[in-house]
TIMI-2910 file (N, C-alpha, C, CB; in pm, 1 decimal, decimal comma, always signed):
<rs>
+----------+----------+----------+----------+----------+----------+----------+----------+----------+----------+----------+----------+------+
!      n_x !      n_y !      n_z !     ca_x !     ca_y !     ca_z !      c_x !      c_y !      c_z !     cb_x !     cb_y !     cb_z ! resn !
+----------+----------+----------+----------+----------+----------+----------+----------+----------+----------+----------+----------+------+
!   +354,9 !   +179,5 !  +3095,1 !   +255,2 !    +74,8 !  +3089,3 !   +182,2 !    +75,2 !  +2955,4 !   +156,3 !    +90,4 !  +3203,1 !  Met !
!   +145,1 !   +197,2 !  +2907,3 !    +77,0 !   +205,7 !  +2778,0 !   +163,8 !   +148,8 !  +2667,3 !    +39,7 !   +350,6 !  +2746,1 !  Lys !
!   +295,5 !   +176,6 !  +2673,0 !   +386,6 !   +127,6 !  +2569,1 !   +390,4 !    -24,0 !  +2566,8 !   +527,6 !   +182,8 !  +2590,9 !  Thr !
!   +396,7 !    -86,1 !  +2682,5 !   +400,3 !   -231,6 !  +2690,5 !   +272,6 !   -291,7 !  +2634,3 !   +420,8 !   -277,0 !  +2834,9 !  Val !
!   +158,2 !   -235,4 !  +2671,0 !    +30,0 !   -285,5 !  +2619,6 !    +22,6 !   -267,0 !  +2469,3 !    -88,2 !   -213,8 !  +2687,6 !  Ile !
!    +60,9 !   -150,1 !  +2418,6 !    +55,8 !   -123,8 !  +2274,6 !   +149,1 !   -217,5 !  +2199,4 !    +92,7 !    +22,1 !  +2245,0 !  Trp !
!   +273,3 !   -236,6 !  +2249,2 !   +367,7 !   -325,3 !  +2182,3 !   +317,0 !   -468,8 !  +2181,2 !   +504,2 !   -318,5 !  +2250,2 !  Asn !
!   +254,7 !   -512,5 !  +2290,4 !   +198,7 !   -647,8 !  +2294,8 !    +85,6 !   -662,1 !  +2194,3 !   +148,6 !   -681,3 !  +2436,2 !  Ser !
!     -0,5 !   -561,1 !  +2186,8 !   -112,1 !   -563,7 !  +2092,9 !    -60,3 !   -564,3 !  +1949,1 !   -205,4 !   -443,0 !  +2116,1 !  Phe !
!    +36,4 !   -477,4 !  +1918,7 !    +92,5 !   -469,8 !  +1782,9 !   +157,6 !   -602,0 !  +1745,3 !   +195,5 !   -354,8 !  +1772,2 !  Ala !
!   +230,4 !   -662,4 !  +1838,8 !   +293,4 !   -791,5 !  +1811,6 !   +191,4 !   -899,8 !  +1783,7 !   +380,5 !   -832,7 !  +1927,9 !  Gly !
!    +82,5 !   -901,0 !  +1860,3 !    -24,0 !   -997,5 !  +1838,7 !    -87,0 !   -978,2 !  +1701,0 !   -130,4 !   -985,3 !  +1948,2 !  Leu !
!   -113,5 !   -853,2 !  +1663,4 !   -174,5 !   -825,4 !  +1533,5 !    -82,3 !   -867,9 !  +1420,0 !   -208,4 !   -676,6 !  +1520,9 !  Met !
!    +46,6 !   -837,7 !  +1429,2 !   +140,9 !   -876,1 !  +1324,9 !   +154,0 !  -1027,0 !  +1314,6 !   +276,7 !   -814,0 !  +1351,2 !  Leu !
!   +155,1 !  -1096,0 !  +1428,4 !   +168,7 !  -1241,3 !  +1423,9 !    +49,1 !  -1307,1 !  +1357,7 !   +186,7 !  -1296,6 !  +1563,6 !  Ser !
!    -68,8 !  -1248,1 !  +1370,3 !   -186,9 !  -1307,8 !  +1308,6 !   -187,1 !  -1288,8 !  +1157,5 !   -313,3 !  -1247,9 !  +1368,4 !  Thr !
!   -113,0 !  -1190,2 !  +1106,0 !   -107,8 !  -1168,9 !   +961,5 !    -37,6 !  -1283,0 !   +890,2 !    -37,9 !  -1038,3 !   +930,2 !  Leu !
!    +52,6 !  -1352,8 !   +959,3 !   +132,6 !  -1454,7 !   +893,5 !    +92,0 !  -1596,4 !   +929,9 !   +275,9 !  -1434,5 !   +926,7 !  Phe !
!    -23,5 !  -1611,3 !   +993,3 !    -76,6 !  -1744,0 !  +1021,2 !   -136,3 !  -1798,2 !   +892,3 !   -182,9 !  -1740,4 !  +1136,1 !  Val !
!    -97,7 !  -1917,8 !   +855,1 !   -142,9 !  -1977,6 !   +729,9 !   -252,2 !  -2080,3 !   +758,3 !    -24,7 !  -2043,2 !   +654,5 !  Thr !
!   -371,8 !  -2057,7 !   +702,6 !   -476,6 !  -2159,1 !   +719,5 !   -432,4 !  -2291,8 !   +657,5 !   -609,7 !  -2111,4 !   +655,6 !  Pro !
!   -475,9 !  -2402,5 !   +713,4 !   -436,7 !  -2534,6 !   +664,2 !   -478,0 !  -2556,1 !   +518,8 !   -497,9 !  -2643,1 !   +751,4 !  Ala !
!   -586,8 !  -2492,3 !   +475,0 !   -637,9 !  -2514,4 !   +339,8 !   -573,9 !  -2421,5 !   +236,6 !   -787,9 !  -2496,0 !   +338,2 !  Trp !
!   -497,9 !  -2323,8 !   +281,1 !   -443,1 !  -2224,8 !   +188,6 !   -297,4 !  -2254,9 !   +156,4 !   -456,0 !  -2083,9 !   +247,2 !  Ala !
!   -255,9 !  -2211,2 !    +39,0 !   -116,3 !  -2222,3 !     -2,5 !    -89,6 !  -2112,2 !   -103,2 !    -84,5 !  -2363,5 !    -62,8 !  Ala !
!    +35,5 !  -2074,6 !   -116,4 !    +70,9 !  -1974,5 !   -217,8 !    +58,6 !  -2040,6 !   -353,8 !   +216,1 !  -1917,1 !   -195,3 !  Ile !
!    -27,5 !  -1989,4 !   -440,4 !    -44,7 !  -2051,7 !   -571,6 !    +72,9 !  -2020,8 !   -664,2 !   -175,3 !  -2004,6 !   -635,6 !  Pro !
!    +90,5 !  -2103,2 !   -764,6 !   +194,0 !  -2076,5 !   -864,5 !   +164,9 !  -1945,2 !   -936,5 !   +203,2 !  -2192,8 !   -966,1 !  Ala !
!    +35,7 !  -1913,8 !   -953,3 !     -6,9 !  -1792,3 !  -1022,0 !   -130,4 !  -1736,2 !   -952,1 !    -36,3 !  -1820,4 !  -1172,2 !  Leu !
!   -118,9 !  -1614,2 !   -899,3 !   -236,9 !  -1549,2 !   -841,9 !   -328,3 !  -1502,8 !   -954,4 !   -196,4 !  -1429,3 !   -751,1 !  Tyr !
!   -457,5 !  -1525,2 !   -936,9 !   -559,1 !  -1474,9 !  -1029,0 !   -667,3 !  -1407,1 !   -945,3 !   -619,3 !  -1590,5 !  -1118,3 !  Thr !
!   -758,9 !  -1338,7 !  -1011,1 !   -870,3 !  -1278,8 !   -937,0 !   -958,3 !  -1386,0 !   -873,1 !   -954,7 !  -1190,3 !  -1029,8 !  Asn !
!   -955,0 !  -1507,9 !   -926,5 !  -1035,6 !  -1616,5 !   -871,4 !   -975,1 !  -1677,9 !   -745,5 !  -1054,3 !  -1723,6 !   -975,4 !  Asp !
!   -841,5 !  -1677,4 !   -733,1 !   -781,2 !  -1744,6 !   -617,7 !   -713,5 !  -1651,3 !   -516,9 !   -681,3 !  -1843,4 !   -666,1 !  Asn !
!   -698,5 !  -1524,7 !   -549,7 !   -621,6 !  -1435,1 !   -463,6 !   -677,9 !  -1424,5 !   -322,3 !   -616,0 !  -1298,3 !   -525,2 !  Phe !
!   -806,7 !  -1407,4 !   -309,0 !   -867,3 !  -1383,1 !   -177,8 !   -877,7 !  -1508,9 !    -92,6 !  -1004,5 !  -1323,4 !   -195,2 !  Trp !
!   -864,2 !  -1626,7 !   -152,6 !   -874,1 !  -1750,8 !    -75,7 !   -740,0 !  -1822,3 !    -62,6 !   -974,8 !  -1843,3 !   -140,0 !  Ser !
!   -632,6 !  -1760,6 !   -111,5 !   -499,4 !  -1819,9 !   -105,5 !   -415,3 !  -1753,1 !     +2,1 !   -429,7 !  -1809,1 !   -241,2 !  Ser !
!   -310,3 !  -1822,6 !    +42,0 !   -212,2 !  -1761,2 !   +131,3 !   -146,7 !  -1645,3 !    +57,0 !   -104,9 !  -1865,4 !   +179,4 !  Glu !
!   -121,5 !  -1536,2 !   +126,6 !    -55,8 !  -1421,0 !    +64,8 !    +93,1 !  -1427,2 !    +92,9 !   -115,7 !  -1287,9 !   +116,9 !  His !
!   +168,2 !  -1424,1 !    -13,9 !   +313,3 !  -1429,3 !     -8,6 !   +367,5 !  -1307,5 !    +66,9 !   +372,5 !  -1435,9 !   -150,9 !  Asp !
!   +474,1 !  -1325,5 !   +142,6 !   +531,3 !  -1216,2 !   +220,8 !   +619,7 !  -1127,3 !   +134,0 !   +611,8 !  -1271,4 !   +338,7 !  Gln !
!   +601,2 !   -995,6 !   +143,5 !   +690,5 !   -905,2 !    +69,4 !   +828,8 !   -902,7 !   +133,8 !   +631,5 !   -762,0 !    +64,0 !  Pro !
!   +933,4 !   -897,4 !    +50,8 !  +1070,1 !   -885,6 !   +102,8 !  +1134,5 !   -754,1 !    +61,3 !  +1155,7 !  -1002,7 !    +54,4 !  Val !
!  +1077,2 !   -689,5 !    -41,1 !  +1124,7 !   -556,8 !    -79,9 !  +1005,8 !   -474,8 !   -127,1 !  +1233,8 !   -565,8 !   -191,1 !  Ser !
!  +1015,7 !   -343,4 !   -108,7 !   +905,4 !   -253,8 !   -141,8 !   +964,1 !   -115,1 !   -156,6 !   +791,8 !   -257,1 !    -32,8 !  Phe !
!   +957,5 !    -57,6 !   -276,2 !  +1013,5 !    +75,7 !   -298,5 !   +913,0 !   +163,9 !   -371,3 !  +1144,9 !    +67,0 !   -378,7 !  Val !
!   +919,1 !   +292,9 !   -342,4 !   +836,7 !   +391,0 !   -411,9 !   +920,8 !   +464,7 !   -514,1 !   +773,1 !   +489,9 !   -312,6 !  Gly !
!   +854,4 !   +516,9 !   -616,0 !   +927,5 !   +589,3 !   -720,6 !   +916,5 !   +740,9 !   -707,2 !   +876,8 !   +547,5 !   -856,6 !  Asp !
!   +852,4 !   +788,6 !   -600,5 !   +837,2 !   +932,3 !   -581,0 !   +720,9 !   +991,3 !   -659,4 !   +963,8 !  +1002,1 !   -619,7 !  Gly !
!   +654,5 !   +912,8 !   -740,4 !   +540,8 !   +955,8 !   -821,0 !   +410,1 !   +896,4 !   -768,9 !   +561,7 !   +916,3 !   -967,1 !  Gln !
!   +417,1 !   +828,4 !   -654,8 !   +297,8 !   +766,1 !   -598,1 !   +282,0 !   +620,5 !   -635,3 !   +177,0 !   +840,4 !   -641,4 !  Gly !
!   +381,6 !   +563,9 !   -701,9 !   +378,3 !   +423,1 !   -742,4 !   +476,0 !   +344,3 !   -656,1 !   +413,0 !   +407,2 !   -893,8 !  Asn !
!   +444,0 !   +215,5 !   -634,1 !   +527,8 !   +129,8 !   -551,3 !   +550,0 !     -3,0 !   -621,6 !   +464,2 !   +108,0 !   -412,6 !  Phe !
!   +667,2 !    -61,0 !   -599,5 !   +706,1 !   -185,9 !   -663,3 !   +773,2 !   -274,5 !   -560,5 !   +799,7 !   -160,8 !   -784,0 !  Tyr !
!   +751,4 !   -405,3 !   -570,6 !   +813,2 !   -493,6 !   -473,6 !   +826,0 !   -636,1 !   -522,3 !   +735,8 !   -491,5 !   -347,3 !  Gly !
!   +888,3 !   -716,7 !   -436,7 !   +909,6 !   -858,2 !   -462,8 !   +871,5 !   -935,5 !   -337,2 !  +1057,7 !   -887,1 !   -504,4 !  Thr !
!   +817,2 !  -1054,4 !   -357,2 !   +777,2 !  -1138,4 !   -244,7 !   +884,5 !  -1242,4 !   -214,5 !   +643,2 !  -1207,4 !   -274,0 !  Thr !
!   +864,1 !  -1314,0 !   -106,2 !   +956,6 !  -1417,1 !    -61,7 !   +979,1 !  -1524,2 !   -168,3 !   +905,2 !  -1481,0 !    +65,3 !  Leu !
!   +875,3 !  -1556,4 !   -246,1 !   +889,0 !  -1659,3 !   -350,4 !   +929,7 !  -1601,1 !   -485,6 !   +758,3 !  -1735,4 !   -365,7 !  Thr !
!   +958,7 !  -1470,2 !   -490,7 !  +1007,5 !  -1409,0 !   -614,3 !   +901,2 !  -1345,9 !   -701,5 !  +1078,4 !  -1509,7 !   -693,2 !  Gly !
!   +778,4 !  -1340,7 !   -656,1 !   +672,8 !  -1274,5 !   -733,5 !   +692,0 !  -1123,4 !   -725,3 !   +531,0 !  -1314,9 !   -681,5 !  Lys !
!   +666,4 !  -1054,4 !   -834,5 !   +671,3 !   -909,1 !   -831,7 !   +529,5 !   -855,4 !   -817,5 !   +739,6 !   -852,7 !   -959,3 !  Thr !
!   +518,9 !   -742,0 !   -749,5 !   +389,5 !   -677,1 !   -736,3 !   +407,1 !   -527,9 !   -755,0 !   +324,9 !   -708,2 !   -599,6 !  Phe !
!   +299,1 !   -463,0 !   -797,8 !   +300,3 !   -318,0 !   -817,6 !   +176,1 !   -257,3 !   -755,5 !   +308,7 !   -282,3 !   -967,8 !  Thr !
!   +189,4 !   -133,9 !   -717,8 !    +75,4 !    -54,3 !   -673,8 !    +91,4 !    +80,2 !   -744,3 !    +69,1 !    -39,1 !   -513,9 !  Gln !
!    +12,1 !   +101,5 !   -848,2 !    +29,0 !   +220,0 !   -931,5 !    -90,1 !   +315,0 !   -918,4 !    +47,9 !   +179,4 !  -1077,6 !  Thr !
!    -57,7 !   +443,0 !   -917,4 !   -161,9 !   +546,0 !   -909,2 !   -238,0 !   +550,4 !  -1041,2 !   -100,5 !   +685,8 !   -876,2 !  Ala !
!   -370,2 !   +558,5 !  -1033,0 !   -455,3 !   +569,5 !  -1151,5 !   -486,9 !   +718,2 !  -1170,9 !   -588,0 !   +483,1 !  -1136,6 !  Ile !
!   -436,8 !   +774,2 !  -1280,1 !   -461,0 !   +915,9 !  -1307,4 !   -605,2 !   +936,5 !  -1352,2 !   -363,1 !   +968,6 !  -1414,7 !  Glu !
!   -664,9 !  +1044,9 !  -1302,9 !   -800,7 !  +1079,4 !  -1343,6 !   -820,4 !  +1228,7 !  -1325,6 !   -906,2 !   +999,4 !  -1262,1 !  Asn !
!   -915,4 !  +1285,0 !  -1397,6 !   -939,1 !  +1429,6 !  -1394,8 !  -1016,9 !  +1474,2 !  -1271,1 !  -1014,1 !  +1471,8 !  -1519,5 !  Ser !
!  -1062,6 !  +1378,8 !  -1189,7 !  -1141,0 !  +1411,5 !  -1071,0 !  -1054,8 !  +1424,4 !   -944,9 !  -1247,4 !  +1305,8 !  -1049,3 !  Leu !
!   -923,8 !  +1404,2 !   -959,9 !   -830,8 !  +1408,3 !   -847,7 !   -865,5 !  +1307,7 !   -738,0 !   -827,5 !  +1547,2 !   -789,6 !  Asn !
!   -922,1 !  +1194,7 !   -777,9 !   -950,9 !  +1086,1 !   -684,3 !   -823,2 !  +1004,5 !   -670,0 !  -1071,8 !   +996,5 !   -733,4 !  Val !
!   -782,3 !   +982,2 !   -544,5 !   -662,9 !   +902,1 !   -520,1 !   -703,0 !   +755,2 !   -517,9 !   -593,2 !   +943,3 !   -386,4 !  Arg !
!   -660,5 !   +683,8 !   -620,0 !   -693,5 !   +542,3 !   -634,7 !   -570,7 !   +471,8 !   -692,4 !   -820,1 !   +521,7 !   -726,6 !  Ile !
!   -537,4 !   +358,0 !   -635,4 !   -422,0 !   +280,2 !   -679,9 !   -466,1 !   +141,7 !   -723,4 !   -316,5 !   +270,3 !   -568,5 !  His !
!   -400,0 !    +90,4 !   -826,2 !   -424,8 !    -46,5 !   -871,4 !   -312,0 !   -134,3 !   -818,7 !   -434,8 !    -54,8 !  -1028,3 !  Lys !
!   -349,2 !   -237,5 !   -742,4 !   -253,5 !   -334,4 !   -692,3 !   -255,4 !   -454,3 !   -785,5 !   -285,9 !   -376,2 !   -545,4 !  Phe !
!   -137,6 !   -499,1 !   -829,4 !   -126,9 !   -609,5 !   -925,2 !    -17,9 !   -706,2 !   -880,8 !    -97,1 !   -556,3 !  -1067,8 !  Leu !
!    -53,3 !   -834,4 !   -876,3 !    +43,3 !   -941,6 !   -853,0 !     +2,1 !  -1058,1 !   -941,8 !    +49,0 !   -984,0 !   -700,4 !  Ile !
!    +93,2 !  -1105,2 !  -1024,2 !    +62,2 !  -1205,4 !  -1126,5 !    -55,9 !  -1155,2 !  -1209,7 !    +30,0 !  -1344,9 !  -1061,6 !  Asp !
!   -165,0 !  -1231,9 !  -1216,4 !   -283,7 !  -1190,7 !  -1292,1 !   -393,0 !  -1133,0 !  -1203,3 !   -338,9 !  -1308,1 !  -1369,6 !  Glu !
!   -369,3 !  -1127,3 !  -1073,7 !   -468,5 !  -1074,8 !   -979,0 !   -450,4 !   -923,7 !   -964,2 !   -455,9 !  -1145,3 !   -840,3 !  Ala !
!   -562,7 !   -853,0 !   -955,6 !   -556,0 !   -708,6 !   -933,6 !   -681,9 !   -660,6 !   -862,9 !   -537,5 !   -633,7 !  -1067,1 !  Phe !
!   -666,8 !   -549,0 !   -793,3 !   -777,9 !   -480,5 !   -729,1 !   -734,9 !   -337,5 !   -706,3 !   -820,0 !   -549,7 !   -595,2 !  Phe !
!   -825,9 !   -256,0 !   -657,6 !   -800,0 !   -113,6 !   -640,6 !   -804,9 !    -77,1 !   -493,2 !   -901,3 !    -29,6 !   -720,3 !  Tyr !
!   -715,4 !    +12,8 !   -453,0 !   -706,3 !    +56,8 !   -314,6 !   -742,0 !   +205,2 !   -308,8 !   -563,7 !    +30,5 !   -256,1 !  Ile !
!   -836,0 !   +239,7 !   -221,6 !   -880,5 !   +378,5 !   -207,8 !   -893,2 !   +413,9 !    -59,8 !  -1015,8 !   +400,8 !   -281,2 !  Thr !
!   -926,9 !   +538,3 !    -33,3 !   -951,0 !   +578,1 !   +105,8 !  -1082,6 !   +521,9 !   +158,6 !   -951,3 !   +730,2 !   +117,8 !  Asp !
!  -1159,3 !   +455,9 !    +73,2 !  -1283,9 !   +389,8 !   +114,2 !  -1264,7 !   +238,7 !   +124,1 !  -1397,4 !   +422,2 !    +15,0 !  His !
!  -1142,6 !   +191,4 !   +106,8 !  -1114,2 !    +49,3 !   +113,9 !  -1082,7 !     -9,9 !    -22,0 !  -1230,0 !    -23,1 !   +175,1 !  Gly !
!  -1092,5 !   -141,2 !    -30,9 !  -1059,9 !   -215,7 !   -152,2 !  -1180,6 !   -219,7 !   -244,7 !  -1013,5 !   -358,8 !   -118,0 !  Val !
!  -1154,1 !   -200,9 !   -373,9 !  -1258,1 !   -212,0 !   -476,5 !  -1215,6 !   -320,5 !   -574,3 !  -1281,6 !    -74,8 !   -550,4 !  Ile !
!  -1304,9 !   -414,4 !   -598,7 !  -1281,3 !   -517,3 !   -700,1 !  -1357,3 !   -473,8 !   -824,5 !  -1327,2 !   -661,4 !   -650,9 !  Lys !
!  -1284,4 !   -452,6 !   -933,6 !  -1345,7 !   -408,9 !  -1059,0 !  -1261,6 !   -459,5 !  -1175,3 !  -1359,5 !   -253,8 !  -1064,1 !  Ala !
!  -1323,8 !   -469,9 !  -1291,7 !  -1254,8 !   -521,8 !  -1410,0 !  -1168,8 !   -417,7 !  -1481,9 !  -1355,5 !   -577,3 !  -1506,3 !  Glu !
!  -1200,7 !   -288,8 !  -1464,2 !  -1125,3 !   -183,7 !  -1532,4 !  -1105,1 !    -64,2 !  -1439,7 !  -1197,6 !   -139,8 !  -1661,3 !  Thr !
!  -1012,4 !    +23,5 !  -1478,3 !   -988,3 !   +146,0 !  -1401,3 !  -1113,9 !   +232,6 !  -1396,1 !   -871,5 !   +225,9 !  -1462,1 !  Asp !
!  -1182,4 !   +244,7 !  -1510,5 !  -1304,6 !   +326,6 !  -1518,0 !  -1413,5 !   +269,4 !  -1427,2 !  -1355,9 !   +334,6 !  -1663,9 !  Ile !
!  -1428,2 !   +138,4 !  -1426,9 !  -1528,5 !    +74,9 !  -1340,7 !  -1494,3 !    +98,2 !  -1193,3 !  -1537,7 !    -77,0 !  -1370,6 !  Ala !
!  -1366,8 !    +89,5 !  -1157,7 !  -1325,5 !   +113,3 !  -1019,0 !  -1354,8 !   +257,8 !   -978,9 !  -1175,1 !    +81,9 !  -1000,7 !  Ala !
!  -1326,2 !   +351,8 !  -1066,2 !  -1354,2 !   +492,4 !  -1037,6 !  -1504,9 !   +515,1 !  -1022,2 !  -1297,4 !   +582,4 !  -1149,5 !  Leu !
!  -1583,9 !   +451,6 !  -1105,6 !  -1729,3 !   +463,5 !  -1097,8 !  -1781,8 !   +409,0 !   -964,4 !  -1795,2 !   +389,0 !  -1215,3 !  Ser !
!  -1729,6 !   +293,4 !   -923,1 !  -1769,9 !   +235,2 !   -795,0 !  -1730,5 !   +329,4 !   -681,5 !  -1705,3 !    +95,1 !   -774,8 !  Ile !
!  -1611,6 !   +384,6 !   -688,6 !  -1564,7 !   +478,3 !   -585,5 !  -1660,1 !   +597,2 !   -574,9 !  -1420,8 !   +527,3 !   -617,3 !  Tyr !
!  -1696,6 !   +655,0 !   -687,7 !  -1783,4 !   +771,5 !   -687,0 !  -1922,3 !   +738,5 !   -632,8 !  -1794,5 !   +828,7 !   -827,1 !  Leu !
!  -1968,6 !   +617,3 !   -659,0 !  -2097,2 !   +572,1 !   -605,0 !  -2091,5 !   +560,7 !   -453,4 !  -2136,9 !   +437,3 !   -666,4 !  Thr !
!  -1977,8 !   +519,4 !   -401,2 !  -1960,2 !   +502,9 !   -256,5 !  -1955,0 !   +636,6 !   -184,0 !  -1833,1 !   +424,2 !   -227,7 !  Gln !
!  -1915,4 !   +743,0 !   -251,4 !  -1896,5 !   +871,9 !   -184,9 !  -2019,1 !   +960,0 !   -190,9 !  -1780,9 !   +944,3 !   -245,6 !  Thr !
!  -2120,3 !   +921,7 !   -267,9 !  -2239,3 !  +1006,1 !   -277,8 !  -2350,8 !   +956,8 !   -189,1 !  -2287,4 !  +1012,8 !   -420,6 !  Thr !
+----------+----------+----------+----------+----------+----------+----------+----------+----------+----------+----------+----------+------+
</rs>
């Protein structure tokens, strides 16, 4: 019974990820200004390089990367990039920042 409930819940959650709002569309070019209000293209491939970096392609042929940001503080932070849009992914969630240093600074502020 638990399996059936969990599978139904997981299916419902996955189906909601691909619902497209009527006002949204995949832009020709993602930017920091339109990324959060646009439809997100579906990934069709996603591979890791064994160094903590990931690379992929979307259904419309856009490439995206998620690269580890090296730092002397051993903070695990990745920069996600697609077209001209980028943000940082951490164990505290998503950080929007203009530079790697700014993202690390915001992260450190969140942990203190």
